[in-house]
C-alpha atoms as one frame of an Amber mdcrd trajectory, in Angstrom:
protein
   0.000   0.000   0.000   1.395   3.415  -1.001   1.191   5.867   1.912   2.698
   8.822   0.052   0.074  11.491  -0.662  -0.361  12.108  -4.368   0.807  15.727
  -4.056   3.983  14.897  -2.054   7.400  13.895  -3.314   8.506  10.522  -1.924
  11.481  10.890   0.442  13.656   8.585  -1.655  13.289  10.674  -4.813  16.170
  13.096  -5.363  15.279  16.730  -6.044  15.309  17.930  -9.619  18.820  18.993
 -10.540  19.696  22.474 -11.660  21.144  22.745 -15.144  24.924  23.279 -15.111
  26.406  26.671 -15.876  27.654  27.238 -19.391  31.444  27.335 -19.741  31.594
  31.098 -20.265  29.202  31.822 -17.393  31.072  29.388 -15.127  34.400  31.128
 -15.862  32.861  34.552 -15.153  31.324  33.370 -11.870  34.597  31.779 -10.751
  36.386  35.050 -11.510  33.802  36.964  -9.433  34.275  34.478  -6.566  38.062
  34.889  -6.806  37.578  38.641  -6.484  35.656  38.148  -3.217  38.456  35.946
  -1.879  41.012  38.563  -2.989  39.003  41.145  -1.067  39.098  38.905   2.027
  42.901  38.889   1.701  43.103  42.644   1.085  40.744  43.557   3.941  42.572
  41.326   6.408  46.039  42.439   5.294  45.028  46.091   5.695  42.943  45.436
   8.825  39.797  46.846   7.209  37.151  45.437   9.524  34.092  46.936   7.825
  35.238  45.898   4.351  35.818  42.352   5.614  32.491  42.130   7.460  30.668
  43.550   4.427  31.574  40.405   2.471  29.216  38.301   4.625  25.494  37.739
   4.292  23.481  39.202   7.164  22.712  35.701   8.502  26.130  34.170   7.741
  27.786  31.462   9.798  31.538  31.582  10.371  33.640  29.089  12.296  37.121
  30.402  13.033  40.296  28.343  12.655  40.159  27.601  16.377  36.526  26.500
  16.363  34.731  29.619  17.561  31.241  29.642  16.020  29.843  32.995  14.988
  26.238  33.377  13.857  25.229  36.475  11.901  27.082  39.499  10.592  26.793
  41.315  13.941  28.645  38.524  15.786  31.225  38.319  12.989  31.712  42.080
  13.224  32.079  42.031  17.010  34.687  39.247  16.846  36.569  40.817  13.918
  36.694  44.208  15.636  38.440  42.500  18.573  40.962  40.380  16.666  41.782
  42.073  13.366  43.181  45.454  14.450  46.871  44.850  15.094  46.775  41.240
  13.879  48.761  41.977  10.725  51.548  44.075  12.233  54.139  41.260  11.877
  52.744  38.968   9.195  50.060  38.544   6.585  48.295  35.771   4.714  47.580
  34.941   1.114  44.376  33.290  -0.077  44.169  31.193  -3.231  40.994  29.652
  -4.635  41.875  26.031  -5.387  38.482  24.488  -6.172  34.898  25.628  -6.786
  31.791  23.441  -6.813  28.572  25.082  -7.924  25.812  23.555  -5.811  23.427
  25.688  -7.849  24.197  28.575 -10.191  23.813  30.933  -7.206  25.495  28.784
  -4.519  29.128  27.701  -4.561  31.408  25.742  -2.243  34.849  27.329  -2.497
  38.001  25.649  -1.212  40.756  28.127  -0.375  44.439  27.704   0.410  45.648
  30.106   3.094  49.372  30.670   3.591  51.042  32.956   6.081  53.814  35.274
   4.956  56.003  38.067   6.234  54.961  41.620   5.412  57.266  41.573   2.377
  55.658  38.396   0.992  58.170  35.749   2.091  56.452  32.534   3.274  56.402
  32.481   7.079  58.361  29.584   8.521  56.644  27.491  11.163  53.166  28.836
  10.453  50.527  26.224   9.650  48.705  26.459   6.348  44.984  27.102   6.428
  42.343  25.323   4.376  39.137  27.390   4.576  35.877  26.323   2.983  33.592
  29.172   1.977  30.019  28.453   0.975  28.997  31.502  -0.999  25.653  32.646
  -2.329  24.903  35.126  -5.047  22.581  37.807  -3.684  21.345  40.590  -5.966
  24.189  39.898  -8.406  26.911  39.853  -5.711  28.705  36.829  -4.252  28.633
  36.841  -0.431  30.199  34.628   2.226  27.382  32.565   3.699  28.792  29.634
   5.691  32.538  29.553   6.277  34.825  27.167   8.124  38.491  27.971   8.637
  40.612  24.893   9.207  44.257  24.709  10.156  46.297  22.094   8.291  48.251
  20.211  10.937  50.510  18.218   8.618  52.656  20.533   6.493  52.955  17.766
   3.860  49.217  17.841   3.146  48.173  20.237   0.380  44.838  21.886  -0.183
């Protein structure tokens, strides 16, 4: 006996898939995503709290590299205002997009490689590499950070 109402989707049926992005559109969206990640790097390097916080959706989730969970732009702003000023006086970090998966045309999972460096760009010895994951959503034509997890790479031999 079938107990699924006729107007409901059975739980074992996958949702309809979204058509993939065309090659040209995909390349343009990846470039736009890379620009957001470059702005993350720029804002952090120059300790621009408001520019950094402005990259997040209002209801964003961010988990720091040490596991602190922040819910919403206000919490992200409060935390960033405490930790970013003065954080880049001795070193900086670079951010490189290494992989993008489009969950939908307006949602992307973005794997980033984070490396610490001296202020003149020389890789910092003894600093662990970071491997952030940024889930981004396109809102009103603009890619925003939506759910982000910073992760420290413990084994220096592991690459992003």
